[in-house]
C-alpha positions, 0 to 999 in steps of 0.5 A: 548107167547113172541116174541123177536122184531127185525128189518129187515136186509138190505136184508129184508128191500130192499125186503119189500120196493121194493115189497111195492112200486111195489104193490102200483104203480101197484094197482094205475095204474090198478085203474086209468085204470079201472076208466078212461076206464070203470068208475069202481073202482078195488073194483067194478071190484072185486065184479063184477068178483066174482059174475059173477063166481057164479051160477046165478050171486048170492051169500050170502053177507057173502060168497062174503065177505069171498071169497074176504077177506073183512070185513063186513063194507067194503063190506056193504059200497061197495055194497051200492055204487054199488047198487045205481049205478045199478051194483048189487042188494041186497035181503033178504033171509031165516034166515036173509041172504042177497043175492047179485045179479049181474044185467044186467047193472053190467054184461055189465059193466064187459063185457065192462071193462074186455078186456081192464083190461086184456090188462092192467094187461098183459102190466104191469105185465104178459108180463114182466115176464118169464113163470117160474117167473110168476109161482114163483109169484103165488107160493110166493103169495100163501105162503104169503096168506096161512101164513096170513090165519094161523095167522088170525086163531090163533090171538085172539087179538092185544097184545103188544109183547114187 
C-alpha cells in the first residue's frame, strides 16, 4: 500500500506544535511536582495507581503493561527500580507468569502523593477549562488513542512509504 507523502498545512502545523508544546510543558511540570513533593516519578505514580485499582493490588506483569500501553522492556526496568525501593513486589506464578503486587510502602506513597498531585493537575489543566472543553478534551483524546490502537493493530512493520 502506497501513501502519498504530504507535509502539514499551516493550520495543521500550528495545531501540532501547540499540542506538542502543551503536553511537554504539562508533563514536565507534573513530573517536577511529583518528584519534589513525594519523590515519585510519573512512571512510579502510574504503576502505583493502576495497581491500587486492581483486586488485592495485584496484576500479572503482562496485563499491567497492556493497561499502561508500555513495552515489555520499559515495564521491566520500571518495576525493577520500584521493587528496589520497596514500592512493589514481583512474584512468579503458574505458567511462568510474573505478578506485580503493591506493597504497603507503595500504597502509603500513593496515598500521600495523590492529594497534591490531584491539586496540581486541577491547577494546571482542569480548572482552566470550561466543562464542555473538558468533555471535548476527553473525546479528542479517546479518538486519537483509538486511532493509534487501530494503526498498531494493522501495522506489520516499519516500511518506507515513499
